[in-house]
C-alpha positions in Angstrom: -41.4 32.9 -31.3 -38.0 32.1 -30.0 -37.4 29.0 -28.0 -36.7 29.5 -24.4 -33.0 29.3 -23.4 -32.1 26.2 -21.5 -30.3 27.4 -18.5 -28.1 24.7 -16.8 -25.8 25.9 -14.1 -22.2 24.7 -13.8 -23.1 23.2 -10.4 -26.0 21.1 -11.9 -23.7 19.8 -14.6 -21.1 18.8 -12.0 -23.7 17.2 -9.8 -25.0 15.0 -12.6 -21.5 14.2 -14.0 -20.0 12.9 -10.8 -21.6 9.5 -11.5 -19.9 9.4 -14.9 -16.3 9.3 -13.7 -16.4 6.5 -11.1 -17.6 7.9 -7.8 -15.2 5.8 -5.7 -14.3 8.4 -3.1 -15.1 11.3 -5.4 -17.1 13.1 -2.8 -14.1 13.2 -0.5 -11.7 13.9 -3.4 -13.7 17.0 -4.2 -13.4 18.4 -0.7 -9.7 19.0 -0.9 -6.5 18.0 -2.7 -5.7 14.4 -1.8 -2.1 15.2 -2.4 -2.0 18.3 -0.4 0.9 18.8 2.0 0.7 16.9 5.2 -1.8 18.4 7.6 0.4 18.8 10.7 0.2 22.4 11.9 2.8 21.9 14.6 6.6 21.7 14.0 7.6 18.6 12.0 9.0 15.6 13.8 12.7 15.6 14.5 13.3 12.0 13.3 13.4 10.2 10.0 10.7 7.7 9.2 11.5 4.0 9.3 8.4 3.0 7.4 6.6 4.5 4.5 3.4 2.5 4.8 1.4 0.1 7.0 -0.3 -3.2 6.3 -2.5 -4.0 9.3 -3.6 -7.7 9.5 -6.7 -7.2 11.6 -7.8 -10.3 13.5 -11.0 -8.9 15.0 -12.8 -11.1 17.5 -9.7 -11.7 19.8 -7.3 -14.5 18.9 -6.2 -16.7 21.7 -2.6 -15.7 22.6 -2.4 -18.8 24.8 -2.7 -21.0 21.8 -0.6 -19.0 19.3 2.3 -16.9 20.7 2.2 -17.0 24.5 2.3 -20.6 25.9 1.0 -21.0 29.5 1.8 -24.6 30.7 0.2 -23.8 34.1 -3.2 -23.8 32.4 -3.1 -27.5 31.8 -2.6 -28.1 35.5 -5.5 -25.8 36.4 -7.7 -27.5 33.7 -7.5 -30.8 35.7 -8.7 -29.0 38.8 -11.3 -26.5 37.6 -14.1 -27.2 35.2 -14.2 -23.6 33.8 -10.5 -23.7 32.7 -9.9 -24.9 29.1 -6.8 -27.0 28.5 -4.1 -25.7 26.2 -3.1 -28.8 24.2 -1.1 -27.3 21.4 2.6 -27.7 21.4 5.1 -24.8 21.3 8.7 -24.8 20.3 11.5 -22.3 19.5 12.2 -21.2 16.0 14.8 -19.2 14.1 18.1 -17.9 15.4 16.1 -15.8 17.9 14.5 -18.9 19.5 11.1 -17.2 19.4 8.4 -19.5 20.7 5.4 -20.2 18.4 2.5 -22.7 18.5 2.3 -25.7 16.2 -0.9 -24.0 14.8 1.3 -21.5 12.9 3.9 -23.6 11.0 4.3 -21.1 8.2 4.6 -17.9 10.3 7.0 -19.7 12.6 9.6 -19.7 9.7 9.7 -15.9 9.8 10.1 -15.3 13.5 13.5 -13.6 13.0 11.5 -10.8 11.3 8.8 -10.6 14.0 8.6 -8.5 17.1 6.1 -10.4 19.3 4.6 -8.2 22.0 3.1 -10.4 24.8 2.1 -7.6 27.2 -0.6 -5.7 25.3 -3.2 -3.9 27.4 -6.5 -2.2 26.4 -9.3 -0.5 28.3 -12.4 -2.6 27.6 -13.5 -6.2 27.0 -16.5 -5.4 24.8 -15.9 -6.2 21.2 -17.2 -3.1 19.5 -15.8 -0.7 22.1 -12.4 -2.5 22.0 -12.2 -2.5 18.2 -13.0 1.2 18.1 -10.5 1.9 20.9 -7.7 0.0 19.1 -8.0 2.2 16.0 -9.2 5.5 17.4 -8.1 5.7 21.0 -11.7 6.2 22.1 -13.4 3.2 23.9 -16.9 4.0 22.6 -18.6 2.2 19.7 -19.7 4.5 16.8 -17.7 7.3 18.3 -17.4 10.2 15.8 -13.6 10.2 15.7 -11.1 9.2 12.9 -9.1 6.0 12.8 -5.4 5.5 12.9 -5.4 5.2 9.1 -7.1 8.5 8.7 -4.6 10.2 11.0 -1.7 8.6 9.1 -3.1 10.0 5.8 -3.6 13.4 7.5 0.0 13.5 8.6 1.7 12.1 5.5 -0.6 12.6 2.5 -0.6 10.0 -0.3 2.2 8.7 -2.5 -0.1 7.5 -5.3 -1.7 9.9 -7.8 -4.3 7.3 -8.9 -5.3 5.4 -5.8 -6.8 6.3 -2.4 -4.3 6.5 0.5 -6.3 4.3 2.9 -8.0 1.0 1.9 -9.7 -1.7 4.0 -9.8 -5.0 2.0 -13.1 -6.0 3.7 -15.6 -4.7 6.2 -14.4 -3.6 9.6 -15.4 -1.7 12.7 -14.7 1.2 13.0 -14.9 2.2 9.3 -12.0 4.2 7.9 -14.3 5.6 5.2 -15.6 8.4 7.5 -12.8 10.7 8.8 -15.3 12.8 10.9 -13.5 16.1 11.9 -10.4 15.5 9.9 -10.3 16.9 6.3 -12.5 14.8 3.9 -9.5 13.9 1.8 -8.3 11.7 4.6 -11.3 9.3 4.1 -10.5 5.7 3.2 -12.3 3.1 1.1 -13.8 0.0 2.6 -14.6 -3.0 0.4 -17.4 -5.4 0.8 -16.9 -8.8 2.3 -17.1 -11.6 -0.2 -20.2 -13.2 1.3 -22.1 -9.9 1.0 -21.5 -9.3 -2.7 -24.0 -9.8 -5.4 -23.9 -12.9 -7.6 -21.2 -12.6 -10.3 -19.7 -9.5 -8.6 -15.9 -9.5 -8.8 -14.2 -9.8 -5.5 -12.8 -7.6 -4.1 -14.5 -4.5 -5.5 -14.3 -0.8 -4.9 -17.9 0.7 -4.8 -18.8 2.7 -7.8 -15.4 2.2 -9.4 -16.6 1.4 -12.9 -19.3 3.1 -15.1 -21.7 0.6 -16.6 -23.6 3.0 -18.8 -20.9 5.1 -20.5 -17.8 3.9 -22.4 -14.4 5.2 -21.4 -14.4 7.4 -24.5 -17.8 8.9 -23.5 -16.6 9.5 -20.0 -13.5 11.3 -21.3 -15.6 13.4 -23.6 -17.9 14.3 -20.6 -15.0 15.0 -18.4 -13.3 17.3 -20.9 -16.6 19.3 -21.1 -16.7 19.6 -17.3 -13.1 20.6 -17.1 -13.5 23.3 -19.8 -16.3 24.8 -17.6 -14.1 24.6 -14.5 -11.2 26.3 -16.2 -13.4 29.0 -17.6 -14.8 29.6 -14.1 -11.2 29.6 -12.8 -10.2 32.5 -15.0 -9.7 35.5 -12.8 -9.5 33.2 -9.7 -5.9 32.1 -10.0 -5.5 32.0 -6.2 -8.4 29.6 -5.7 -6.5 26.5 -4.6 -9.7 24.6 -3.9 -11.0 24.9 -7.4 -7.6 23.8 -8.8 -7.8 20.8 -6.5 -11.3 20.0 -7.7 -10.2 20.0 -11.4 -7.4 17.6 -10.5 -9.7 15.4 -8.4 -12.0 14.8 -11.4 -8.9 13.7 -13.4 -7.7 11.5 -10.6 -11.1 9.8 -10.3 -11.0 9.0 -14.0 -7.5 7.6 -13.9 -8.4 5.6 -10.8 -10.7 3.4 -12.8 -7.7 2.0 -14.7 -5.1 2.0 -11.9 -7.4 0.4 -9.2 -8.6 -2.3 -11.6 -5.0 -3.2 -12.3 -4.1 -3.2 -8.6 -6.9 -5.6 -7.7 -6.3 -8.0 -10.6 -4.0 -10.8 -9.4 -4.2 -12.8 -12.7 -0.8 -11.5 -13.7 0.9 -13.0 -10.6 3.0 -16.0 -11.2 1.6 -19.5 -10.4 4.4 -19.9 -7.9 3.4 -16.7 -6.1 -0.3 -17.7 -6.0 0.6 -21.2 -4.7 2.9 -19.7 -2.0 0.0 -17.5 -0.7 -2.5 -20.4 -0.8 -4.6 -19.3 -3.8 -6.8 -22.3 -4.9 -7.0 -23.9 -1.5 -10.4 -23.7 0.2 -9.0 -22.8 3.6 -6.7 -20.0 2.4 -8.0 -18.7 -0.9 -9.9 -15.7 0.3 -7.2 -14.4 2.7 -4.5 -15.2 0.2 -6.1 -13.0 -2.3 -6.4 -10.2 0.2 -2.8 -10.4 1.1 -1.6 -10.4 -2.5 -3.7 -7.3 -3.2 -2.3 -5.7 0.0 1.2 -6.1 -1.4 0.1 -4.8 -4.8 -1.5 -1.7 -3.2 1.6 -1.1 -1.1 3.7 -1.2 -4.3 1.5 1.4 -5.8 1.8 3.9 -3.0 -1.2 3.2 -0.9 -0.3 4.5 2.6 -2.4 2.4 5.0 -3.9 -1.0 4.1 -6.1 -3.0 6.5 -6.6 -6.7 5.8 -9.5 -7.9 8.0 -9.7 -11.6 8.9 -11.3 -14.2 6.7 -14.5 -15.7 8.0 -14.8 -19.5 7.5 -17.4 -20.9 5.0 -20.9 -22.0 6.0 -19.7 -25.6 6.2 -17.8 -24.7 9.3 -20.8 -23.3 11.0 -19.4 -22.9 14.5 -16.2 -21.2 13.4 -18.2 -19.0 11.0 -20.5 -17.9 13.8 -17.8 -17.1 16.4 -14.6 -16.5 14.3 -11.7 -15.6 16.7 -14.3 -15.1 19.4 -13.8 -18.5 21.0 -16.2 -18.5 24.0 -17.1 -22.0 23.0 -14.9 -24.8 21.7 -11.7 -22.8 21.6 -9.6 -25.8 20.7 -11.7 -26.4 17.6 -12.1 -22.8 16.4 -8.5 -21.6 16.9 -6.9 -24.2 14.6 -9.5 -23.5 11.9 -8.7 -19.7 12.0 -5.0 -20.3 12.2 -5.1 -22.5 9.1 -7.0 -19.8 7.2 -4.5 -17.1 7.9 -1.1 -18.7 8.6 0.1 -19.4 5.1 -1.1 -16.2 3.4 0.5 -14.0 6.2 3.8 -15.9 6.0 3.8 -15.6 2.2 3.1 -11.8 2.5 6.1 -11.4 4.8 8.3 -13.4 2.5 7.1 -11.6 -0.6 7.7 -8.2 0.9 11.2 -9.2 2.0 12.1 -10.7 -1.3 11.0 -7.4 -3.1 13.0 -5.3 -0.6 9.7 -3.8 0.7 9.7 -5.2 4.3 12.3 -2.7 5.5 10.0 0.2 4.9 6.6 -1.5 5.3 5.3 -1.9 8.8 3.2 -5.1 9.2 0.9 -5.2 12.3 -0.9 -8.4 13.4 -3.5 -8.6 16.1 -7.1 -8.1 17.3 -8.9 -5.9 19.8 -7.9 -8.2 22.7 -6.9 -11.8 23.6 -8.4 -14.6 25.6 -8.5 -15.8 29.2 -7.6 -19.3 30.5 -11.2 -20.5 30.5 -14.8 -19.8 30.0 -17.4 -19.0 32.6 -20.1 -20.7 30.5 -18.1 -24.0 30.8 -18.1 -24.9 27.1 -14.3 -25.4 26.7 -13.9 -21.8 25.5 -12.0 -18.7 26.5 -13.4 -15.3 27.5 -12.4 -11.8 26.4 -9.1 -10.5 27.8 -7.8 -7.0 27.2 -5.2 -7.3 29.9 -2.2 -9.3 28.8 -2.7 -10.2 25.1 -0.4 -10.6 22.1 0.3 -8.7 18.9 3.2 -8.7 16.5 5.0 -6.2 14.4 7.3 -6.9 11.4 9.5 -4.8 9.2 9.3 -1.0 9.1 12.0 -0.3 11.7 11.2 -2.8 14.4 13.6 -5.3 15.9 13.1 -8.7 14.4 13.4 -11.8 16.5 12.3 -10.0 19.7 9.8 -11.2 22.2 8.8 -8.2 24.3 6.9 -8.1 27.5 5.4 -10.8 29.6 1.8 -11.7 30.7 0.8 -13.4 33.9 1.1 -17.2 34.4 -2.4 -17.7 33.0 -2.4 -14.6 30.8 -4.0 -12.8 33.7 -2.6 -9.3 33.4 0.8 -7.9 32.5 3.8 -9.1 34.5 6.4 -7.0 32.7 6.8 -4.2 30.1 3.2 -3.2 29.6 2.3 -1.9 26.1 -0.9 0.0 26.2 -2.9 0.5 23.0 -2.0 4.2 23.2 1.7 3.2 23.3 1.3 0.9 20.3 -0.3 3.6 18.2 2.3 6.2 19.3 5.0 3.7 18.2 3.3 3.1 14.8 3.2 6.8 14.2 6.8 7.2 15.3 7.9 4.5 12.9 6.2 6.6 10.1 8.1 9.7 11.2 5.1 11.3 13.0 5.2 12.6 16.6 2.0 11.5 18.2 2.0 14.5 20.5 2.3 16.9 17.6 -0.1 15.2 15.2 -3.1 17.3 16.2 -6.3 18.8 14.7 -8.4 21.6 16.1 -11.9 20.3 16.7 -14.6 21.2 19.2 -12.5 24.0 20.6 -9.4 21.8 21.4 -6.4 20.2 19.8 -7.4 16.5 19.3 -4.9 13.7 18.8 -5.1 10.0 18.3 -3.5 9.1 21.6 -5.5 11.7 23.6 -3.1 12.8 26.4 -1.5 9.4 26.8 1.0 7.1 25.1 4.7 6.6 25.0 6.8 5.3 22.1 8.1 1.8 23.0 11.7 2.5 22.1 12.8 -1.0 23.1 11.1 -2.5 20.0 12.8 -0.1 17.5 15.7 -1.3 15.5 
């Protein structure tokens, strides 16, 4: 009696084998060719890109512009008269050839003001954290809204420079997640890493989920992959016009290569001691964000298109700062110095490092949160409330004017007094610097042409170099 034939379909083999080649973003890689041509169906933009990539220093929670980049001396007068107004005790002075004014809380960043374009007239649409965070990155002021982020749109428009790394990476958890592109093609999905305090004991930080295979050696993975690829190519015979299958074959290879390339990109042990010291590696206050900033530079060098570097939450020993972060409803004048110290040196070192390597001119660095703060707190605990109308962000490199302070907020940061820059305007400007026309970068979804800036937004030409 003959033994029954063991029938295993190609689909079944592929399904089981996915876990054998590092499943990083393999589900998205398999959807389409990550290195397909840019997805703009409209006519290409009529201008050359100033920037090739973006590093977004994301200070979620809402940093106080009043205590960092936008001094308001009138607040101290009001604080003597009104109990719900918090004094602004930190000193400001002019720095650089531009005379840009910066707080004493940022002594390292202040050395680089001639490379910064400080926008003091930012305006959003909502004062709720989750909604404002979503709005900043998607143009939709609704939490958990099923729309892609700025990073997903950039990848859709430009594709990816790297053959072995994802085009979009967040070096920590953030809202909204760039890992889900919703109606955009799946290959525009990003990778979001775990926060350090949420990783398992002994787990290397940072880490890409499912990057390494713990039960197969690299040689065994190669053998398994070769078998899968032979099946794919046999299936491809007679289907030479099947671009999707060709893309799938390449995607498996890319996921395999990514295990080596990504591991190298995230390993900072080869950096010089001088570089580590400059960023603040080894110092309790700066170590975590310093590592993120170094890795951001290493990813940028390797062709990653859009990198988000979320803020670093203080340790448990600083309980109040850990609880609130930049969200300084209470004890603003205690919290803000702690957060500034954690981020000031690493960010300054990143700017200097990019410039020294000749990368700042084509890397756009963005710093800011979903909104800023008011002069005081209604709960009367020496804090500052949410303020989406008259806050501060800064840009550097990538085709913007260095040494420029643009716009003006009201005398107590109460509204915009001059040269308003709405969130839609900022996103339109970021896309413009990358060579993308925000009005033409559209995708057909739900029966209409959707874009990041909806039907709004103007490029802020005054900040362009």
